[in-house]
C-alpha positions as CSV (number, residue, x, y, z in Angstrom):
1,M,-10.1,-18.1,17.7
2,R,-6.6,-17.4,16.5
3,I,-6.4,-13.9,15.1
4,A,-3.8,-12.2,12.9
5,I,-3.7,-8.4,12.6
6,A,-2.3,-6.6,9.5
7,G,-0.6,-3.2,9.9
8,A,-0.1,-4.0,13.6
9,G,2.2,-1.0,14.1
10,G,-0.3,1.6,12.7
11,R,-3.1,3.5,14.4
12,M,-5.9,1.2,13.4
13,G,-3.7,-1.9,13.8
14,R,-2.9,-1.1,17.4
15,M,-6.6,-0.5,18.1
16,L,-7.3,-4.0,16.6
17,V,-4.4,-5.6,18.7
18,E,-5.9,-4.1,21.9
19,A,-9.4,-5.3,21.0
20,V,-8.2,-8.8,20.4
21,L,-6.1,-8.9,23.5
22,N,-9.2,-7.9,25.5
23,A,-11.5,-10.5,23.8
24,P,-11.8,-13.6,26.0
25,D,-12.7,-15.8,23.0
26,M,-9.8,-14.7,20.8
27,E,-6.0,-15.1,20.8
28,L,-3.5,-12.9,19.0
29,T,-1.2,-15.2,17.2
30,V,0.2,-13.1,14.3
31,A,1.0,-9.4,13.9
32,L,2.0,-8.3,10.4
33,G,3.9,-5.1,9.6
34,R,5.0,-3.4,6.5
35,D,8.4,-4.4,5.0
36,G,10.9,-2.0,6.4
37,S,8.7,-0.7,9.1
38,P,10.6,0.3,12.4
39,T,8.0,-1.8,14.3
40,I,9.3,-5.1,12.8
41,G,10.7,-7.2,15.6
42,Q,8.8,-5.4,18.3
43,D,6.3,-7.1,20.5
44,A,2.8,-6.4,19.2
45,G,1.7,-5.2,22.7
46,A,4.6,-3.0,23.4
47,F,2.6,0.2,22.9
48,L,0.4,-1.0,25.8
49,G,3.3,-2.0,28.0
50,R,2.4,-5.7,27.5
51,D,4.5,-8.6,26.6
52,T,2.3,-10.7,24.3
53,G,5.0,-13.0,22.9
54,V,3.8,-12.1,19.4
55,V,6.4,-10.2,17.4
56,I,5.5,-8.0,14.5
57,T,6.7,-9.6,11.3
58,D,6.7,-9.0,7.5
59,Q,6.7,-12.8,6.8
60,L,3.3,-13.5,5.4
61,D,3.5,-17.2,5.8
62,A,3.1,-16.6,9.5
63,L,-0.6,-16.6,8.5
64,A,-0.5,-20.4,8.7
65,N,-0.8,-19.8,12.5
66,A,-4.1,-17.9,12.3
67,D,-7.7,-18.8,11.7
68,C,-8.6,-15.3,10.5
69,L,-6.7,-12.1,9.4
70,I,-8.2,-8.7,10.1
71,D,-6.9,-6.2,7.5
72,F,-7.4,-2.4,7.4
73,T,-4.3,-1.5,5.4
74,R,-4.0,-0.4,1.7
75,P,-5.3,-2.2,-1.4
76,E,-1.9,-3.4,-2.6
77,A,-1.0,-4.8,0.8
78,T,-4.4,-6.4,1.4
79,L,-4.2,-8.2,-2.0
80,A,-0.8,-9.6,-1.1
81,H,-2.2,-10.7,2.3
82,L,-5.1,-12.3,0.5
83,E,-2.8,-14.5,-1.6
84,A,-1.1,-15.7,1.6
85,C,-4.5,-16.4,3.2
86,L,-5.4,-18.5,0.2
87,R,-2.2,-20.5,0.6
88,H,-2.9,-21.3,4.2
89,G,-6.7,-21.4,4.2
90,T,-7.0,-18.4,6.5
91,R,-10.2,-16.5,6.6
92,I,-10.0,-12.7,6.2
93,V,-11.9,-9.6,7.3
94,I,-11.2,-6.7,4.9
95,G,-11.9,-3.2,6.1
96,T,-9.5,-1.7,3.5
97,T,-11.0,0.8,1.0
98,G,-9.9,2.2,-2.3
99,F,-9.9,-1.0,-4.4
100,D,-10.2,-0.8,-8.2
101,D,-12.3,-3.2,-10.2
102,N,-9.4,-5.7,-10.5
103,G,-9.0,-5.7,-6.7
104,R,-12.6,-6.3,-6.1
105,A,-12.6,-9.1,-8.7
106,A,-9.6,-10.7,-6.9
107,I,-11.6,-10.7,-3.6
108,D,-14.5,-12.4,-5.3
109,V,-12.3,-15.1,-6.8
110,A,-10.6,-15.7,-3.4
111,A,-14.1,-16.1,-1.8
112,Q,-14.6,-19.3,-3.8
113,K,-12.0,-20.9,-1.5
114,I,-12.0,-19.0,1.8
115,G,-14.5,-17.1,3.9
116,I,-14.3,-13.3,3.6
117,V,-16.1,-10.3,5.2
118,F,-15.5,-7.3,2.9
119,A,-17.0,-4.1,4.1
120,P,-16.0,-0.4,3.8
121,N,-17.0,0.2,7.4
122,M,-17.2,-2.3,10.2
123,S,-19.1,0.0,12.6
124,V,-22.4,-1.4,13.8
125,G,-23.8,2.2,13.8
126,V,-22.8,2.8,10.2
127,N,-24.4,-0.4,9.1
128,A,-27.6,0.5,10.9
129,T,-27.4,3.8,9.1
130,L,-27.1,2.0,5.8
131,K,-30.3,0.2,6.6
132,L,-32.1,3.5,7.4
133,L,-30.8,4.9,4.1
134,D,-32.3,2.0,2.2
135,V,-35.7,2.6,3.8
136,A,-35.5,6.4,3.3
137,A,-34.5,6.0,-0.4
138,R,-37.5,3.8,-1.2
139,I,-39.8,6.3,0.4
140,L,-38.1,9.4,-1.0
141,K,-37.5,8.2,-4.5
142,S,-39.4,11.0,-6.3
143,G,-39.1,14.7,-5.7
144,Y,-35.9,14.6,-3.5
145,D,-32.4,15.5,-4.4
146,V,-29.7,13.4,-2.7
147,E,-26.3,14.6,-1.5
148,V,-23.7,12.5,0.3
149,F,-21.2,14.4,2.4
150,E,-18.2,12.9,4.1
151,A,-15.2,14.3,6.1
152,H,-12.0,12.5,7.2
153,H,-8.6,13.2,8.5
154,R,-5.9,14.8,6.3
155,N,-4.0,11.5,5.8
156,K,-6.8,9.6,4.2
157,V,-5.8,9.0,0.5
158,D,-8.9,7.8,-1.2
159,A,-12.0,9.8,-1.9
160,P,-14.9,9.6,-1.6
161,S,-14.6,7.3,1.4
162,G,-15.6,3.7,1.0
163,T,-18.5,4.3,3.4
164,A,-19.7,7.3,1.4
165,L,-19.6,5.1,-1.8
166,K,-21.5,2.3,0.1
167,M,-24.1,4.9,1.1
168,G,-24.5,6.0,-2.5
169,E,-24.7,2.4,-3.7
170,T,-27.4,1.6,-1.1
171,I,-29.5,4.5,-2.3
172,A,-29.0,3.7,-6.0
173,S,-29.9,0.1,-5.4
174,A,-33.1,1.2,-3.7
175,W,-33.8,3.2,-6.8
176,D,-33.0,0.2,-9.1
177,V,-30.1,2.0,-10.8
178,A,-26.3,1.6,-10.8
179,L,-24.4,4.3,-8.9
180,P,-22.0,5.2,-11.7
181,D,-25.0,6.0,-13.9
182,V,-26.4,8.6,-11.4
183,A,-23.4,9.9,-9.4
184,T,-22.1,13.4,-9.7
185,W,-18.5,13.3,-8.4
186,T,-17.4,16.9,-9.0
187,R,-18.8,20.4,-9.6
188,H,-16.9,23.3,-11.0
189,G,-17.8,26.3,-13.1
190,D,-21.1,26.5,-15.0
191,T,-22.6,23.2,-14.1
192,G,-26.2,24.0,-15.2
193,V,-29.2,23.0,-13.2
194,R,-29.2,19.8,-11.3
195,Q,-30.5,16.7,-13.1
196,P,-33.3,14.8,-11.3
197,G,-32.4,11.4,-9.9
198,T,-28.7,12.1,-9.4
199,I,-26.6,11.6,-6.3
200,G,-24.0,14.2,-5.5
201,F,-20.8,13.7,-3.4
202,S,-18.8,16.2,-1.4
203,V,-15.5,15.5,0.4
204,V,-13.6,17.2,3.2
205,R,-10.0,16.2,4.2
206,G,-8.5,17.9,7.3
207,G,-7.1,17.6,10.7
208,D,-7.8,14.4,12.7
209,I,-11.5,13.8,11.8
210,V,-12.1,10.1,12.4
211,G,-15.1,10.0,10.0
212,D,-18.3,12.0,9.5
213,H,-21.0,11.0,7.0
214,T,-24.3,12.8,6.2
215,V,-26.9,12.0,3.5
216,Y,-29.3,14.8,2.6
217,F,-32.7,14.2,1.0
218,C,-33.6,17.7,-0.2
219,G,-37.3,18.2,-1.2
220,A,-39.5,21.2,-1.7
221,G,-40.0,22.8,1.7
222,E,-38.1,20.2,3.7
223,R,-34.8,18.4,4.1
224,I,-34.1,15.1,5.7
225,E,-30.6,14.4,7.0
226,I,-29.3,11.1,8.1
227,T,-25.9,11.4,9.9
228,H,-23.3,9.1,11.4
229,R,-20.2,10.5,13.2
230,S,-17.3,8.4,14.4
231,G,-15.5,9.7,17.5
232,S,-13.1,6.7,17.8
233,R,-11.7,3.9,15.7
234,A,-12.7,1.5,18.5
235,T,-16.1,1.1,16.9
236,Y,-14.4,-0.3,13.7
237,A,-12.3,-2.6,15.8
238,E,-15.2,-4.1,17.7
239,G,-17.2,-4.5,14.5
240,S,-14.3,-6.4,12.9
241,L,-14.3,-8.8,15.8
242,H,-18.0,-9.5,15.2
243,A,-17.1,-10.2,11.5
244,A,-14.3,-12.6,12.5
245,R,-16.6,-14.5,14.8
246,F,-19.2,-14.7,12.0
247,L,-16.6,-16.3,9.7
248,Q,-15.9,-19.2,12.1
249,D,-18.3,-21.5,10.3
250,K,-17.9,-20.0,6.8
251,S,-15.6,-22.1,4.7
252,K,-16.1,-19.8,1.6
253,G,-18.0,-16.9,0.3
254,V,-17.9,-13.1,0.5
255,F,-20.1,-11.3,3.0
256,D,-20.8,-7.7,4.1
257,M,-21.6,-6.3,7.5
258,Q,-25.3,-6.4,6.8
259,A,-25.0,-10.2,6.7
260,V,-22.8,-10.2,9.8
261,L,-25.4,-8.2,11.8
262,G,-28.4,-10.0,10.3
263,L,-29.7,-6.9,8.7
């Protein structure tokens, strides 16, 4: 399978490049970089001391040479890449977070013509955690207050994280409500007593934390905590390769990692 990597000169991009180079059923054919990036023109495997013959480029029409693009960049960049994928019939795995409603709508429209996996977290463990949260939320629907806590490195620009939002959406769906109707995003000053049936969010940004997520179900006399901690971005990279393989026989449609993993 011919694979393209977006943001190939960044931390996550390099992790993806290495994962593809080590996958016997995949070939790295395109490496995209940001316009003006100092990595443009470099071999995509230079950071590994390897000569791959694939040069990092900002020319999006290079996607004609790929079966699938894996993209963990920023919303504006991903949407530009999505347009190029549409031009060339290239499938896309989107791990980018922070899309607004218009961005999500653009992904849904594109999915009418190409196969897309769109998930805020590609980790197999995180998606198993989401399944556990769905079960817990159905059991603990009454008499429990829910809090979603997340912590990431200081350079993450969107909050709450896409994974934290997905956790909230999973719980809200199990309760047959919409997350915006029950979410508490901030607390400051005299907030009054907590309203039943709400989902609170707390965010930490600092250091080099890869990603920690905990959901608390707080009841009378007991507290249930479901936690996932990421120690390496390698789990996201391996999950995204699973997603790319899943798309091989998908000509169109948008899928999440629950579908990829058969959950």
